[in-house]
MARNU-672736 format. One record per residue: x, y, z of N, C-alpha, C in turn; residue in one letter. Coordinates in steps of 0.1 Angstrom, whole numbers. Layout:
<nodes>
NODE   n_X   n_Y   n_Z  ca_X  ca_Y  ca_Z   c_X   c_Y   c_Z marmar
NODE     X     Y     Z     X     Y     Z     X     Y     Z      A
...
</nodes>
This chain:
<nodes>
NODE   n_X   n_Y   n_Z  ca_X  ca_Y  ca_Z   c_X   c_Y   c_Z marmar
NODE   302    67   446   299    53   434   300    58   419      M
NODE   297    71   415   294    75   403   307    82   397      A
NODE   315    88   410   329    93   403   338    78   403      A
NODE   333    68   408   341    59   407   343    52   396      H
NODE   332    51   392   327    46   380   330    53   367      V
NODE   331    67   367   339    79   358   351    75   355      V
NODE   360    71   369   372    72   371   376    58   361      A
NODE   367    48   364   372    36   358   371    36   344      M
NODE   361    44   339   360    45   323   370    53   319      I
NODE   377    63   327   387    73   321   401    65   323      N
NODE   401    57   328   414    50   331   415    41   319      R
NODE   399    31   317   400    24   309   400    31   294      F
NODE   394    41   291   397    47   278   409    52   272      W
NODE   415    56   287   434    63   287   442    50   280      A
NODE   436    39   285   448    31   277   447    25   268      G
NODE   437    28   259   433    23   246   445    31   234      R
NODE   446    25   226   454    31   217   444    42   207      S
NODE   450    49   198   442    59   190   439    51   180      W
NODE   441    39   172   432    34   164   424    26   171      R
NODE   422    22   185   410    16   190   401    25   193      A
NODE   406    40   199   397    51   199   387    52   187      K
NODE   398    55   178   389    58   164   379    46   159      S
NODE   384    39   161   368    26   154   359    29   165      L
NODE   364    28   179   349    26   190   341    42   182      A
NODE   350    53   181   340    66   177   334    62   162      V
NODE   341    53   151   335    52   143   321    40   143      L
NODE   321    32   153   311    23   154   298    27   163      L
NODE   302    41   168   291    46   179   276    47   169      L
NODE   275    52   155   267    52   151   258    43   146      P
NODE   264    30   147   260    16   138   248    13   144      L
NODE   249    13   159   236    11   162   222    20   158      P
NODE   225    32   159   214    41   152   213    41   138      I
NODE   220    35   131   220    28   118   208    20   119      L
NODE   210     8   124   202    -4   123   188     0   127      I
NODE   190     7   140   174    14   144   169    20   135      A
NODE   174    28   127   168    38   116   163    30   105      A
NODE   169    21    99   168     7    92   155     2    95      S
NODE   155    -4   106   146   -13   111   133     0   112      A
NODE   131    12   114   123    24   116   118    23   105      G
NODE   126    25    90   121    32    82   110    20    74      M
NODE   119     4    78   112    -7    74    97    -8    76      Y
NODE    96    -6    89    83    -7    95    76     4    91      R
NODE    79    17    89    72    25    85    66    26    72      A
NODE    75    18    62    71    18    46    61     7    45      Q
NODE    65    -2    53    54   -17    55    41    -8    57      Q
NODE    41    -3    69    29     4    74    25    15    61      G
NODE    28    17    58    23    30    45    15    22    35      E
NODE    25    10    32    22     1    22     6    -5    24      Q
NODE     6   -12    38    -6   -13    43   -19    -7    39      R
NODE   -17     5    46   -24    15    44   -29    19    33      A
NODE   -19    23    23   -22    23     8   -32    10     2      R
NODE   -29    -3     9   -39   -12     1   -51   -12     5      A
NODE   -54    -8    21   -69   -10    25   -75     4    20      W
NODE   -68    19    15   -77    24     5   -78    21    -6      V
NODE   -69    13   -11   -72     8   -26   -85    -3   -26      Q
NODE   -81   -12   -16   -96   -22   -12  -106   -14   -12      H
NODE  -108    -1    -3  -120     5    -1  -127    10   -13      T
NODE  -119    14   -22  -120    23   -34  -128    13   -44      L
NODE  -119    -1   -43  -126   -13   -54  -140   -15   -50      E
NODE  -141   -17   -37  -155   -20   -29  -164   -10   -38      V
NODE  -160     1   -34  -170    11   -39  -174    11   -52      R
NODE  -167    10   -60  -166    10   -73  -175    -2   -78      G
NODE  -178   -14   -70  -182   -24   -75  -195   -21   -71      D
NODE  -199   -13   -59  -211    -7   -57  -219     1   -63      L
NODE  -210     9   -69  -214    19   -80  -221    11   -93      Q
NODE  -211     1   -97  -214    -9  -107  -227   -17  -108      E
NODE  -229   -19   -94  -241   -30   -91  -256   -19   -93      V
NODE  -251    -7   -87  -263    -1   -89  -267     4  -102      L
NODE  -258     6  -112  -260    13  -127  -266     0  -132      V
NODE  -260   -14  -131  -265   -24  -141  -279   -28  -134      C
NODE  -283   -25  -120  -295   -32  -118  -304   -19  -122      L
NODE  -303    -3  -128  -309     8  -132  -311     0  -148      L
NODE  -302    -2  -154  -300    -6  -167  -313   -16  -171      D
NODE  -311   -27  -158  -317   -37  -165  -335   -35  -161      A
NODE  -337   -28  -147  -352   -21  -147  -354   -10  -161      E
NODE  -346    -5  -162  -349     4  -173  -354    -3  -188      A
NODE  -347   -15  -190  -347   -25  -201  -357   -28  -201      S
NODE  -364   -36  -187  -377   -44  -187  -386   -33  -190      A
NODE  -388   -22  -185  -399   -11  -188  -401    -9  -204      R
NODE  -390    -2  -207  -394    -3  -224  -398   -14  -230      D
NODE  -396   -26  -226  -400   -37  -234  -418   -38  -231      F
NODE  -419   -36  -214  -434   -37  -212  -438   -28  -221      L
NODE  -435   -18  -223  -443    -4  -230  -442    -3  -243      L
NODE  -432   -11  -252  -430   -12  -266  -434   -27  -271      T
NODE  -432   -34  -264  -433   -49  -267  -420   -53  -276      G
NODE  -414   -46  -279  -402   -48  -286  -392   -56  -284      D
NODE  -388   -72  -285  -377   -78  -280  -364   -74  -279      P
NODE  -361   -66  -288  -346   -61  -285  -346   -49  -274      S
NODE  -355   -44  -274  -354   -36  -257  -346   -46  -245      A
NODE  -350   -57  -247  -344   -65  -232  -326   -70  -237      L
NODE  -323   -65  -248  -307   -66  -247  -300   -63  -234      G
NODE  -305   -50  -233  -296   -44  -221  -299   -53  -206      L
NODE  -311   -54  -205  -313   -64  -195  -307   -75  -194      Y
NODE  -303   -86  -206  -297   -92  -205  -281   -94  -200      W
NODE  -278   -80  -207  -264   -80  -206  -264   -75  -190      E
NODE  -268   -70  -184  -269   -67  -170  -268   -78  -160      S
NODE  -279   -87  -166  -277  -101  -157  -265  -108  -159      R
NODE  -260  -106  -170  -248  -115  -170  -236  -107  -161      E
NODE  -239   -93  -160  -226   -90  -154  -228   -88  -140      V
NODE  -242   -89  -135  -247   -86  -120  -239   -97  -113      L
NODE  -243  -112  -117  -239  -122  -108  -227  -123  -106      G
NODE  -213  -123  -114  -201  -123  -110  -197  -110  -102      P
NODE  -203  -103  -109  -200   -86  -100  -206   -86   -88      L
NODE  -218   -92   -83  -220   -94   -68  -211  -102   -60      L
NODE  -211  -116   -67  -198  -126   -58  -181  -119   -58      D
NODE  -179  -110   -67  -166  -106   -66  -170   -94   -52      H
NODE  -180   -85   -52  -184   -76   -43  -182   -87   -27      L
NODE  -189   -96   -28  -192  -104   -14  -176  -113   -12      T
NODE  -167  -114   -18  -153  -117   -18  -148  -104   -11      D
NODE  -149   -94   -15  -141   -83   -13  -146   -77     3      L
NODE  -158   -80     7  -159   -76    21  -160   -87    31      V
NODE  -156   -99    24  -154  -111    35  -150  -108    49      S
NODE  -141  -101    49  -134   -94    62  -140   -85    71      D
NODE  -151   -83    65  -161   -72    75  -174   -78    75      N
NODE  -178   -81    88  -192   -89    88  -202   -83    84      S
NODE  -203   -69    92  -218   -64    87  -219   -64    72      P
NODE  -205   -58    67  -206   -58    51  -210   -69    45      Q
NODE  -202   -82    48  -205   -92    42  -222   -98    42      Y
NODE  -228   -93    56  -243  -100    59  -250   -90    47      R
NODE  -245   -75    47  -255   -68    36  -254   -70    23      R
NODE  -241   -75    20  -236   -83     6  -244   -94     2      S
NODE  -245  -103     9  -250  -115    11  -268  -111    10      N
NODE  -271  -102    17  -286  -102    17  -289   -89     1      E
NODE  -282   -83     0  -284   -75   -17  -283   -86   -27      A
NODE  -269   -94   -26  -270  -104   -39  -281  -114   -42      R
NODE  -287  -115   -31  -300  -124   -30  -313  -116   -34      E
NODE  -315  -103   -31  -325   -94   -35  -326   -93   -50      L
NODE  -310   -89   -56  -310   -88   -67  -313  -100   -81      V
NODE  -310  -111   -71  -313  -122   -79  -329  -124   -82      R
NODE  -335  -121   -68  -349  -123   -72  -358  -111   -78      T
NODE  -352  -101   -80  -356   -90   -87  -357   -92   -99      E
NODE  -340   -99  -105  -342  -102  -117  -350  -111  -125      L
NODE  -349  -122  -115  -360  -135  -117  -374  -128  -121      D
NODE  -378  -118  -111  -390  -112  -115  -394  -108  -127      D
NODE  -381   -97  -126  -384   -90  -142  -382   -98  -153      L
NODE  -376  -111  -156  -377  -119  -162  -389  -125  -164      A
NODE  -395  -130  -153  -409  -137  -153  -421  -128  -159      A
NODE  -417  -115  -155  -429  -104  -160  -428  -102  -176      L
NODE  -413  -103  -179  -414  -100  -194  -417  -109  -205      C
NODE  -415  -122  -195  -421  -136  -204  -436  -135  -204      Q
NODE  -443  -132  -193  -457  -133  -192  -463  -121  -199      N
NODE  -454  -112  -206  -462  -101  -205  -472  -101  -220      A
NODE  -471  -108  -230  -480  -109  -238  -490  -116  -232      P
NODE  -494  -126  -222  -503  -126  -218  -513  -120  -206      K
NODE  -506  -109  -205  -513   -99  -196  -518   -87  -199      L
NODE  -531   -84  -198  -530   -64  -200  -524   -60  -193      D
NODE  -525   -46  -197  -516   -35  -190  -522   -31  -176      K
NODE  -531   -37  -173  -534   -34  -158  -531   -42  -150      S
NODE  -524   -52  -154  -519   -65  -143  -505   -65  -147      V
NODE  -498   -59  -159  -486   -59  -162  -472   -54  -150      R
NODE  -479   -44  -140  -467   -39  -132  -468   -48  -121      T
NODE  -475   -59  -115  -470   -65  -105  -467   -83  -109      T
NODE  -455   -90  -104  -456  -100  -105  -457  -110   -89      V
NODE  -464  -119   -85  -461  -123   -72  -464  -114   -63      G
NODE  -470  -105   -66  -472   -95   -52  -458   -86   -48      G
NODE  -450   -84   -56  -438   -74   -59  -440   -64   -68      I
NODE  -438   -54   -60  -441   -42   -69  -429   -42   -79      E
NODE  -433   -38   -91  -420   -37  -101  -419   -18  -102      M
NODE  -410   -17  -111  -406     1  -110  -418     8  -112      P
NODE  -429     7  -121  -440    16  -126  -451    15  -115      D
NODE  -447    10  -105  -458    12   -96  -454    10   -81      S
NODE  -442    22   -79  -440    20   -63  -423    15   -61      G
NODE  -419     6   -64  -405     0   -68  -399    -2   -50      R
NODE  -413    -7   -44  -408    -9   -29  -396   -25   -27      D
NODE  -395   -31   -36  -388   -42   -39  -376   -35   -41      F
NODE  -372   -30   -53  -360   -22   -56  -353   -15   -46      A
NODE  -363    -8   -38  -359     2   -28  -354    -5   -16      S
NODE  -355   -15   -14  -351   -29    -6  -334   -29    -9      R
NODE  -334   -35   -21  -323   -33   -24  -314   -23   -27      I
NODE  -313   -12   -28  -311     3   -28  -304     9   -15      R
NODE  -312     4    -6  -313     8     8  -301    -1    14      G
NODE  -297   -15     8  -288   -22    13  -277   -15    10      K
NODE  -271   -17    -5  -265   -12   -12  -256     4   -10      L
NODE  -268    13    -3  -264    24     1  -260    26    14      T
NODE  -265    15    23  -258    13    32  -243     9    36      A
NODE  -240    -1    25  -228    -5    21  -218     9    18      M
NODE  -224    15    10  -216    25     5  -212    34    17      Q
NODE  -222    39    24  -218    51    35  -209    42    44      M
NODE  -210    26    48  -198    23    56  -187    22    52      E
NODE  -182    22    33  -172    21    26  -165    38    26      E
NODE  -177    43    26  -171    60    30  -165    67    43      D
NODE  -171    55    52  -165    59    66  -154    51    65      R
NODE  -150    43    60  -138    33    63  -127    42    55      L
NODE  -129    45    43  -123    56    33  -115    64    42      L
NODE  -125    74    48  -120    85    56  -108    80    66      Q
NODE  -111    67    75  -104    62    84   -91    56    75      A
NODE   -93    51    68   -83    44    61   -73    56    55      R
NODE   -76    67    48   -71    77    45   -59    87    56      S
NODE   -66    89    64   -64    93    75   -49    84    79      Q
NODE   -49    70    80   -42    62    83   -26    62    74      A
NODE   -30    64    62   -21    68    52   -15    78    55      V
NODE   -22    90    57   -15   102    61    -7   101    73      D
NODE   -11    95    80    -2    92    99    10    82    94      S
NODE     7    71    81    22    64    81    30    72    68      A
NODE    27    82    62    34    92    55    42    98    63      R
NODE    38   101    73    45   110    85    53   105    91      L
NODE    52    90    93    61    84    99    70    82    92      R
NODE    65    76    77    78    77    68    91    88    66      V
NODE    83   101    66    93   111    65    98   116    78      S
NODE    93   113    90   103   114   100   114   107   103      T
NODE   114    93    99   121    83   100   131    88    87      V
NODE   128    94    78   138    95    64   144   108    70      L
NODE   140   118    74   148   128    80   160   124    88      V
NODE   155   117    97   166   112   107   177   102    98      E
NODE   173    95    91   180    87    81   188    96    74      S
NODE   183   110    69   196   117    58   207   123    68      V
NODE   202   124    82   209   135    90   221   123    94      I
NODE   216   109    96   229    98    99   238    98    87      L
NODE   228    94    75   237    97    59   246   105    60      A
NODE   244   119    64   253   132    64   266   128    72      L
NODE   265   121    82   273   119    92   285   107    80      F
NODE   277    97    80   286    88    73   293    93    59      F
NODE   289   104    52   293   109    40   305   118    49      Q
NODE   301   125    58   313   131    62   326   127    67      L
NODE   323   114    74   334   106    78   341   100    64      A
NODE   336    98    55   338    92    40   348   102    34      G
NODE   343   114    36   349   127    29   363   130    37      A
NODE   361   131    48   370   135    56   386   125    58      L
NODE   384   110    56   389   100    59   393    91    47      L
NODE   385    89    39   386    81    25   397    87    20      L
NODE   398   100    17   403   107     3   418   108    12      I
NODE   423   115    23   437   112    26   442   100    28      P
NODE   432    87    30   440    74    35   441    69    47      G
NODE   433    75    51   429    71    70   421    61    72      I
NODE   428    48    79   421    40    79   409    35    69      Y
NODE   415    38    55   406    36    44   396    24    44      T
NODE   403    11    48   394    -3    45   384     1    58      S
NODE   386     3    71   374     5    82   364    15    74      W
NODE   370    25    71   360    34    67   352    33    52      V
NODE   356    21    48   348    16    37   335    10    38      S
NODE   341     2    48   332    -7    54   323     2    65      L
NODE   326     9    70   315    19    80   309    24    69      Y
NODE   312    31    58   300    37    48   295    28    38      A
NODE   298    13    40   289     5    29   277     1    32      L
NODE   271     5    47   259     1    49   247    15    45      P
NODE   255    26    41   248    37    40   245    38    27      M
NODE   254    33    20   248    34     4   244    22     0      M
NODE   244     9     4   233    -4     6   216     5     8      L
NODE   216     9    21   207    17    20   198    27    11      G
NODE   208    34     8   207    44    -3   202    37   -17      A
NODE   210    25   -22   203    22   -32   193    14   -28      T
NODE   188     6   -20   174     0   -21   162    13   -19      Q
NODE   166    24   -13   159    36   -11   153    39   -25      F
NODE   161    43   -34   161    50   -44   154    38   -57      W
NODE   158    24   -52   157    15   -59   142    12   -61      A
NODE   132    10   -49   120     7   -50   108    23   -54      V
NODE   117    34   -55   107    45   -57   110    51   -73      R
NODE   126    50   -78   126    54   -89   131    45  -100      K
NODE   137    33   -93   141    20  -104   158    25  -106      G
NODE   161    19  -116   176    16  -118   184    28  -118      F
NODE   180    30  -133   189    39  -144   191    53  -133      Y
NODE   203    60  -136   211    73  -130   202    81  -138      F
NODE   194    84  -149   191    94  -155   175    98  -150      T
NODE   171    83  -146   157    86  -138   156    86  -123      G
NODE   172    92  -116   172    93  -100   170    81   -93      A
NODE   175    71  -103   171    56   -97   186    56   -88      G
NODE   187    40   -85   195    36   -79   212    31   -85      A
NODE   212    37   -99   226    33  -104   239    36   -93      E
NODE   236    50   -94   249    57   -85   251    49   -71      L
NODE   245    49   -63   246    45   -51   250    31   -50      P
NODE   245    26   -61   249     6   -64   263     8   -67      L
NODE   269    15   -78   282    19   -82   293    20   -70      V
NODE   286    32   -65   295    33   -51   296    21   -41      W
NODE   284    17   -40   286     2   -31   299    -7   -36      S
NODE   295    -7   -46   306   -19   -57   321   -15   -52      V
NODE   320     3   -53   337     7   -54   341     5   -40      L
NODE   332     8   -31   336     3   -16   340    -6   -11      L
NODE   333   -16   -17   339   -30   -13   353   -36   -23      V
NODE   353   -31   -35   371   -29   -40   377   -24   -27      L
NODE   372   -16   -24   383    -5   -17   386   -17    -6      Q
NODE   377   -22    -2   381   -30    14   388   -39     7      V
NODE   388   -49    -5   394   -59    -9   410   -54   -16      M
NODE   412   -42   -20   424   -39   -24   433   -34   -11      L
NODE   428   -32     0   432   -23    10   436   -10    10      G
NODE   443    -8    19   445     9    23   453    16    12      D
NODE   468     9     4   474    15    -4   489    19     0      G
NODE   498    19    -8   512    24    -3   512    40     0      P
NODE   501    46    -4   501    63    -1   494    61    14      C
NODE   485    56    14   477    58    30   487    66    42      R
NODE   482    73    50   483    80    57   482    72    70      L
NODE   474    66    75   474    53    83   467    43    81      R
NODE   474    31    83   470    15    78   457    13    87      A
NODE   449     5    81   439     0    91   443   -11    99      S
NODE   450   -20    93   454   -31   100   472   -31   102      W
NODE   477   -34   114   493   -30   115   500   -41   104      A
NODE   512   -34   101   515   -43    90   525   -53    94      P
NODE   524   -67    82   528   -76    90   546   -77    95      A
NODE   547   -82   106   563   -83   106   573   -90    98      A
</nodes>
C-alpha cells in the first residue's frame, strides 16, 4: 500500500513542469512562516501580560509602603502636638490624612481582582480611618485633658501606650505585603518563562528568515521568477518591519524599521514592474 502511494506521488511529481515544481518548493516554508508568526505573536502577548502583572504588583507594593509612611507621619505629628501643644505640629497629620483617603481607595481598586487582598485592604482602610478619627479627637480634646489621660481615647490605646490598635493596621498591611511579595516572585518567573518562549520563537524565525533571504539572493539578482520570489520574500520583510518597529522605532540610525520597510516597498514595486526583459526565467508565460 505504501509503495503504491509513493509510486502515485512520483508519477504526479514527474508530470509537473519545472516551473510548478519550483513554485511548490518555494511555497513549502509558507505554513512554517504562518505558524512562526502566530507563535511569535502569542509569545509576545504572553510576555506583555506577564510584565503588566509584575508592574501591577510593584504598584500595589508601592501604595502599601506609602500608606505605612503616611500613617507613621500622622502618628508622629499627633504625638508631637500632645507633647508640645504647638498647633503647627499637626501640619503633617493633616497632610497625611488628606493623602491616605485617596491612596487607600486606589489600593483597594488595585487589588479588587484578588479576593483575600481586597478583603484585607477594606479592613485596613476602615481601621486607618478609625485611627485617624481617634487621633483627631485626642488632639482636639488635649487641652481639656491632663497628661495622665491624654494617651487613650474611647478605650483605644494610642502610640505612647502600646499601639495595639495601630498594630492591627500594620498586621493587615504586612500580610498584604507578604502576599504581594509572593505574587511578585511568581509573576517574575512567568516573565522569565515568557521571555524564553519569545527567544525560542525568535531563533526559529531567524532561521526561517535566513532561508527567505537565501532564496531572494539566489533568485532575485539573476532574474529567476522575479515576481514570484518578490512575493515570497515580502512576508519576511513585513515581519521584520513589525519586529523592529515595536522595539526600536522607525529610524535606521536607531536600528529601527526604516530599512526593512523600504525593502518591503521595493519588493511590491518589483512585483508591479514584472520580471524585466533581462530575466533568466519569467514568472508567467508570455502572452501569445
